[in-house]
FIVO-249220 format. One record per residue (C-alpha): residue in three letters; x, y, z. Coordinates in steps of 0.25 Angstrom, whole numbers, plus 5000, padded with zeros to 4 digits. Layout:
// FIVO-249220
AlaXYZ;...
//
This chain:
// FIVO-249220
Met536259444629;Asp537759414626;Glu537559264627;Ile536759264614;Val537159314600;Glu536459324587;Ile537059284574;Ser536259304561;Gly534959294568;Asn535359174577;Tyr535659174591;Tyr536759094598;Val537159074613;Leu538659114614;Ala539559004618;Thr540059084630;Ser538559104635;Ala538059034647;Leu536858994639;Ala537758904631;Met538158824643;Glu536758814649;Gln536358664653;Asn534858664650;Arg533858574656;Val532658524648;Val531258474653;Lys530158434643;His528858374641;Ala528058374628;Asn528158504621;Thr528658584633;Phe530058594637;Ser530958684645;Val532458714645;Phe533058764658;Asp534458794663;Ser535058714673;Arg534358794684;Gly533058764679;Asp532858904674;Ile532558954660;Arg533459074658;Ser533059194650;Ala534059214639;Phe533959254625;Phe534059124616;Asn534059034627;Asp533458894625;Gln532858884639;Gly531458894641;Leu530058824643;Phe529558784629;Asn528258734624;Asn527858704610;Gly528958774604;Thr528858904613;Arg529658954625;Tyr528658974636;Leu529659014647;Ser530959084643;Glu531359114657;Ala531159044670;Gln532259074681;Phe532359064696;Phe533059154705;Ile533359164719;Glu533559304724;Gly533759344709;Arg534859244707;Lys535059114700;Pro535158994709;Leu536358904709;Leu536158774701;Leu536458644709;Ser535958544700;Ser534958524688;Asp534458404682;Val533358344673;Thr532858204677;Arg533258094668;Asp531858084663;Asn531958234659;His530658264667;Leu531158354678;Leu532258464679;Thr532758474693;Val533658594698;Asp534358624711;Leu534758764714;Thr535258844725;Asn535458994728;Thr536759074726;Asp537259164737;Leu536159264739;Leu536359404745;Ile534959454747;Ser535359564756;Pro536459594766;Glu535759524777;Arg535159414768;Gln536059314761;Ile535759174756;Arg536959084755;Arg537159004742;Gly536558864743;Ala535558894754;Ile534358874745;His534058754736;Ile533158774724;Phe532558654717;Arg531858664704;Ser531158554697;Ile530558574683;Phe529758484673;Ile528858504660;Trp527458444659;Glu526358474650;Gly526858604645;Arg527258654659;Cys528558674666;Tyr528458644681;Gln529558694691;Lys529658674705;Tyr530558754715;Arg530958714729;Leu531858804737;Arg532458764750;Asn533258834760;Phe534458754765;Gly535058864773;Leu534958884788;Asp534259024787;His532959064783;Leu533059114769;Ser532159224761;Phe532459244747;Thr531759274733;Ile531659184721;Ser531159224708;Leu530759154695;Arg530859224682;Phe529959184670;Gly529959234655;Cys529159184643;Asp529659224629;Phe528759124621;Asp529859114611;Asp529659004600;Ile530758904601;Phe531358964588;Glu531459094595;Val532159034607;Arg533158974597;Gly533459114592;Met532459144580;Lys532059284579;Arg530559324577;Thr530059454572;Met528759444580;Lys528359384593;Gly526959354599;Thr526359434611;Phe526759424625;Leu525459444633;Asp525359494647;Val525959404658;Gln524959364668;Val525359364683;Gly524559274693;Glu524859254707;Arg525559124704;Ser525759124689;Leu526359194677;Asp525659184663;Phe526459234651;Pro525659234638;Tyr526159254624;Leu525359254611;Gly526159204600;Leu526159244585;Asp525459114583;Asn524259164592;Ile524559054602;Leu524559104617;Arg525659044624;Arg525759064640;Thr526759034650;Leu526059014663;Ile526959004676;Asp526258954688;Phe526858964702;Ser526458864713;Leu526958974723;Ala526459114721;Pro527659204719;Asp527859324728;Thr527959404715;Leu527559374701;Lys527959464690;Lys527459484676;Asn528859474671;Gly528959324675;Glu529659344688;Ala529159274701;Phe529659304715;Tyr529659224728;Ala530059264741;Ile530559134748;Ser530859114763;Leu531458984767;Ala531758934781;Pro532958844782;Tyr532658714775;Gly531358774770;Asp530858764756;Val529858814746;Glu529358754733;Phe528558814722;Glu528258774707;Val528158844694;Val527358794682;Val527558854668;Ser526458814658;Cys526658834643;Leu525258864638;Glu524658894624;Asp523258944620;His522558814622;Ala523158804636;Ala522758944641;Gly521658894649;Glu522358764655;Ala522258724669;Ser523358754679;Ala524558674678;Pro524758544686;Ser525558564698;Tyr527058534698;Ala526858404706;Asp525758354697;Ala526458384684;Leu527758324689;Ser526958194693;Val526358174679;Ser527558214672;Ser528458124680;Arg527558004676;Phe527558044662;Phe529058054661;Ser529257924668;Met528257854659;Ala528757914646;Arg529357784639;Gly528957724626;Arg529457584622;Glu530857624627;Ser531957514629;Ile532657534642;Ile534257544641;Ser535257524651;Thr536757514650;Ser538057484657;Asn538357634657;Glu537657714667;Asp537957844660;Phe537457794647;Asn536157754654;Val535957894659;Leu536157934644;Ile535057834640;Glu534157884651;Arg534258024647;Ser534057994632;Val532757924635;Ser532258034644;Asp532658134634;Leu531858064623;Arg530658044632;Met530658194635;Met530758234620;Leu529558144616;Thr528358234614;Asp526858204612;Val526658264598;Gly525158224598;Asn524358094597;Gly525258034608;Ile526458034598;Leu527758064605;Tyr528858134597;Pro530258164601;Asp530558314601;Ala531858344595;Gly532658424606;Ile532558534617;Pro532558644616;Trp532558674601;Phe531858554595;Ser530858514605;Thr529858474594;Pro529658364584;Phe530758354574;Gly530558244563;Arg532058214561;Asp532358214576;Gly531158134580;Ile531458024569;Ile532858014573;Thr532558004588;Ala531557894585;Trp532557824577;Glu533557824588;Thr532557774598;Leu531857674590;Trp532357554596;Phe532257604610;Asn530857674609;Pro530157654596;Asp528957744601;Ile529757864598;Ala529857824583;Arg528357794582;Gly527957934588;Val528958004578;Leu528457934566;Ala526957964570;Tyr527258104572;Leu528058124559;Ser527058054551;Asp525958144556;Asn526758264553;Gln527258224539;Ala527258334529;Arg525958324520;Ser526258444511;Phe527258544506;Asn527558664515;Asp528858744511;Ile528958814524;Gln528858684532;Asp529758614522;Ala528658514521;Glu528358414509;Pro527458294509;Gly527958174517;Lys529058254524;Ile529358224539;Leu529358334549;His530658414553;Glu530058474565;Val528758534571;Arg528758654580;Met527758724589;Gly527858874593;Glu527559014588;Met528559024577;Thr528058894570;Asn526658924573;Thr526759064566;Gly527559004554;Glu528759084557;Leu529458954557;Pro529158824548;Tyr529258724559;Ala527858704564;Arg527958574555;Tyr529258584547;Tyr529858474538;Gly531258524534;Ser531958394536;Ser532258294525;Asp532758184534;Ser531458174543;Thr530758104532;Pro531657994529;Leu531957974543;Phe530457964546;Ile530357844537;Met531657784542;Leu531057794556;Ala529757724552;Gly530457604546;Arg531357594558;Tyr530157604568;Leu529457494560;Gln530657404561;Arg530757434576;Thr529357414580;Gly528557344570;Asp527457444571;Leu526957424557;Ala525557484560;Phe526157614564;Val527157624552;Glu526057584543;Ser525257704548;Ile526457804544;Trp526757734531;Pro526057844523;His526957944530;Ile528157864527;Lys527757854512;Arg527558004512;Ala528958024518;Leu529457934507;Asp528758014497;Trp529358144502;Ile530758084501;Asn530558044486;Met529758164482;Tyr530258284490;Gly531458244498;Asp532258214485;Met532158354479;Asp532858324466;Gly532658174464;Asp534058134466;Gly533658024476;Phe534158104488;Val533358184498;Glu533658334499;Tyr533258444508;Ala532958594506;Arg532158684514;Lys530958754507;Thr531058884513;Glu532158974520;Ile531558944534;Gly531658794533;Ile532858714538;Arg534058724528;Asn534658584531;Gln533558474532;Ala534358354538;Trp534658334552;Lys535858434551;Asp534958544549;Ser535758664552;Pro536058764541;Glu537558734539;Ser537458574541;Val537558534526;Phe538758594518;His539858554508;Glu541258524510;Asn541658674509;Gly540658714519;Asp539558774509;Leu538158734514;Ala537458634505;Thr536358694496;Pro534958634497;Pro534358544493;Val535258454501;Ala535358304501;Ile535958264514;Cys536658124516;Glu535858074528;Ile534458094522;Gln534858014510;Gly535157894520;Tyr533857924527;Val533057914514;Phe533757784511;Ala533357724525;Ala531957784524;Lys531657714511;Arg532157584517;Gln531357594530;Ala530157634522;Ala530357504513;Tyr530357424526;Ile529057484531;Ala528457464517;Gln528857314518;Gln528257304531;Leu526957364526;Gly526957264514;Leu527357374504;Gln528457294497;Gln528557374484;Ile528657504491;Ala529757444500;Phe530557394488;Glu530457534481;Leu530957594494;Leu532157504495;Ser532457524481;Gln532457674483;Ala533357664496;Lys534357584488;Glu534357694477;Ile534557804488;Gln535757724494;Arg536457714481;Asn536257854477;Phe536657904490;Glu537957824491;Glu538357874477;Thr538058014480;Phe538358044494;Trp539557964497;Asp540858044496;Glu542257964496;Thr542958094499;Leu542258114513;Pro542157994514;Gly540657984517;Tyr539358034513;Val539258184509;Leu538358264518;Ala537358304507;Leu537158344493;Asp536758494490;Gln535858554480;Asn536758524469;Lys537058384474;Arg538458434478;Pro538858344490;Cys539158404503;Arg540558324506;Val540458344521;Arg540758244532;Ala539558244541;Ser538858154550;Asn537658144541;Met538358034534;Gly538257944546;His536757954544;Cys536957874531;Leu537457764540;Phe536157784548;Ser535257764536;Gly536057654530;Ile536157724517;Ser537757704517;Ser538457594511;Ser539257504521;Ala540557554515;His540157694516;Ala539657674530;Arg540957634535;Ile541657754530;Val540557844535;Ala540657774549;Asp542157784550;Ser542057934546;Leu541057974556;Met541857914567;Asp543157974563;Glu543758094571;Thr543158204562;Phe541758154565;Phe541758084578;Ser542058174590;Gly542158074601;Trp540758124605;Gly540058084592;Val540058104577;Arg540058244573;Thr539058294563;Leu540158344554;Ala541658294553;Lys542758384558;Gly543458454546;Gln542158474538;Pro541758614534;Arg540758674544;Phe541258574555;Asn540958634569;Pro540858544581;Met539958654587;Ser538958664576;Tyr537558604575;His537758504564;Asn539258524559;Gly540058454569;Ser539258434581;Ile538858294586;Trp537358244587;Pro536958124595;His535858084585;Asp536758104573;Asn537758004580;Ala536657904583;Met536257904569;Ile537657884564;Ala537957774575;Glu536657704570;Gly537257714555;Met538557654560;Ser537857544567;Arg537157514555;Tyr538457484547;Gly539057414558;Phe539957514565;Lys539457494579;Val540757534585;Tyr540557674579;Ala539157674584;Gly539757644598;Arg540757754597;Ile539557854595;Leu538757794606;Asp539957804615;Ala540157954611;Met538757994613;Phe538757924627;Arg539958004630;Val539258134626;Ser538158104636;Gln539058104647;Phe539358254645;Thr537958304642;Glu536958364651;Leu536058254657;Arg536758154648;Arg535858204637;Phe536258204622;Pro536158344616;Glu535658364602;Leu537158384598;Phe538458424604;Cys539758484598;Gly540758394589;Phe542058424596;Asp543058314598;Arg542858234611;Arg543858284621;Pro544358204633;Asn543658224646;Gln542658324639;Gly541258314635;Pro540658354621;Thr540458494618;Leu538958524619;Tyr538158604608;Pro537558724616;Val536158724610;Ala535958574607;Cys534558524611;Ser534558434623;Pro533858344624;Gln533758304609;Ala532958184605;Trp533758124595;Ala535058144603;Ala534358074615;Ala533957964606;Ser535257944600;Ile535857854611;Phe534757754608;Ser535157754594;Leu536657734597;Leu536357624606;Gln535557554595;Ser536657574585;Cys537757514594;Leu536857394597;Gly536457374583;Leu535057364588;Ser533957344578;Ile532457304580;Gln531557234570;Ala530157224576;Ser529557144564;Ser530457024568;Lys530557064583;Gln532057064582;Ile533157144589;Gln534457144582;Phe535857194587;Thr536857214576;Gln538357214581;Pro537957274594;Tyr539057364600;Leu539257444613;Pro540257554616;Glu541157534628;Phe540357624637;Leu539257524637;Ser539457384642;Ser538057344641;Ile536657394637;His535357344642;Ile534057374634;Arg532757324640;Asn531357324634;Leu531757334619;Ala530457304613;Ile529857254600;Trp528357254600;Asp528057184613;Ala529357114614;Phe530457164623;Ile531957134625;Asp533057164635;Phe534457154631;Val535857194635;Ala537057234626;Glu538357204631;Arg539657264626;His540857184620;Glu542057254614;Leu541457264600;Ser540057214601;Ala538957194611;Ser538157074615;Ile536657074616;Thr535956994627;Val534456984628;Leu533956994642;Arg532456984641;Arg531556964629;Thr530056974629;Gly529356934616;Asp529856894603;Ile531156964600;Ser532356914593;Val533756974596;Ile534856964585;Val536257014588;Ser537157024575;Lys538657034578;
//
C-alpha cells in the first residue's frame, strides 16, 4: 500500500494519504471500544487504527457497507453528546446498474446507528426510497477479523501468530474463531436480524433489496467479542433491549459531579463534551472501582500517571475519580523486584495491558512499572484527596501503600544517594525515558545529544518535594507527628538542593535534567512549568519561569509548547519536542496560579478554549502541533493523537480551578477563592452542587477587568466561603 511506509521497522502514514485526514468516530463501553470512519465503517487498511477492540485485541478489522458495490455518500455523522450513540446519514451515488436500470444520486436514504454495550457492537440499518420509482438494488456488508494485538495494530512485527480456525457460516450468523499463542480462543460472532440472501465464508453478506416509493427496510447486526469463558453464552440481547439498558446507564453515569454553566454557550459545549468523555473513559477494573482509561485507541487501559493526573484535574469537581484511582493503584503496587517489568517494591504502576502479546510475555506490559513519576504523584493525590474530602478512613486504609511508596523514593528512586530521584530502564525492552515525556528523544543536552541514563528530570524532583509535604499532612491527620516532622524536613532539604543544582541563570530557568554524569541538560522545556505546579520553585525563580513560558518562543497563541523555539530538536510536529498538550498546559497554569500569575493562567485557558472551537466534536485531543497561531486559522492537528484522551478532557476543569483560585479544605468545611480571575470570553460562571461531605453550595463568579467577584446563591449545611483579593 503506497499510503504506508516502513522506516527502521516502524510504520508511518504518509502525510499525503487520505488516512492522515480521516475523522474517526469513537464509541466505548467498559473494555470494548470501536473506532469508525465518518461513514460508520471500519476500513480494511494496513496500519489503520480503526476497528472493534476488546481487552487489547482487535476483533473486527473490517466492517464496510456498499450499495451496488459502491461506497455511499456521507450526509452527516455525529456522536451524541453523552458519547453513547453514533448516528450516520448516507445516500447513494449515481448508480448505473444496467443500461435500462439507473438510480439517481440521492434517491435512497441510508441511516446507521451504532453503540457498544457489554462487549458487543450493535448496528441498525434503515434504507428508505425517496424516489418516485420502484427500486431494486443490492447491498453488501464486508467483515474481516485479524485478531491483532493492539501493539500489532500500532505497527509492531511478530515472528509468530496464533491459528485462524475455520469460519462457521449459519443462516443468519458468521463465527470467526482464533486460537492465540496464549491459548485463549477468541471469537468474533456476527448475528444478522434479517437473514442475508447470500452469506460467504470470507465475511461478505449480500441482500437483494426491493423498495416501493417511500418504502423502507430495517435490519440489525450485532458483533460479539467472545473469549473462552464466553463460548457458551446465550444469544445477545436485541438491539432495542440493549439500547434501552445502555441509554439508562449513560444517563445515570454521574458521580459527585458539580454542574457547570457559563455565559459562553460555546464554552458550555466544551464542558459538556469533556464531562461525557470522562464518563466514557471510566472503566470498572474490578470490585466496583472505576478507573479512567488513558486514551483511545492506543491507551484504552489503566495508566498510572495518566489516571493520577486526570484525578487531580477533576478532584474539586468529582472526587470519586480520585478515590477509584488511589484504590486501584494501591491494589496493584509493586511488591517485589522484576527487571522485565521495571518493578521494585513500593513502585506505582505505569500501565496494565491485556492482549495476546502481553499474555505470552512478548511485551512486558501485563503489569509494567516503568515510570518514576507515578509513585510521587500517587502520594500527592492521596494528600490532596484527603484535603478535598476529609475521607480519613479511606486514606488510613491506603497509608501502608503510601509508606511503601515513600520507601521506594528513598531506597530505589534515588539510585546514587544524591537526594534526587533518577530513572533508568532495567532491560532494553523497557521504556527509555520514564517521565511524562517518554518518547526516546525527549531528554537531551543543548547540543542535541541524548541524555545518558540514569536521568534525574526536573519535574520529578518537584513531585517528590510535594509528595513529602502531602505525606506529612496525612501523617499529621493520622496523629503521626514525628513522621510528619521528618517528612517536612526532608522536603525542605530537597527544595534547597534542587534550587542549587537545577537552576541555571543562563537559560534562565530550571535545566531539563541531569544525566548519568550529573551533567545538566541546559534546555528550555515546558517541564520547568511543573516545578511551579509542585511548588518547589522559589518565588523569585517562579516569576522568571512564568514569564519565560509565556514569551513568544514557548507560547504559540494556542498554548505553551513542550519545547521552546530555537532549542535543539525543536519540531512543532513532534510528539514531545515542540507540540502542545492540554494537560501540560493545565498543570503549568495551576503552577502559575499558585504563585499569583492569574492573568497568565487566564491566557492559557483562553487559548485552550480557542483550540476547542476548531476540533472535532469540540474535544481536546491528546496533543496538537506547536505552530504559531495564524489569523482566521485553527491549530494544526497531530495526525495520530488519541482522541478522546482522559487527561486532556480533564484539563478544562483544572484550568477553571486555576483561574478561580479555588481550593477546598474539608476538615474545616471551607472553600477559598484566591485572587479569582476570568478571561474576557467568560463574563460569568455558575457552579452548582459543589459538595463537602453532606453540605452543598451554589455560587456564581462574575468577571471584572482584572478580577472576579464571587456570590453565593445557595448554601445547605455548614460551609464557609473565603475570597482573598
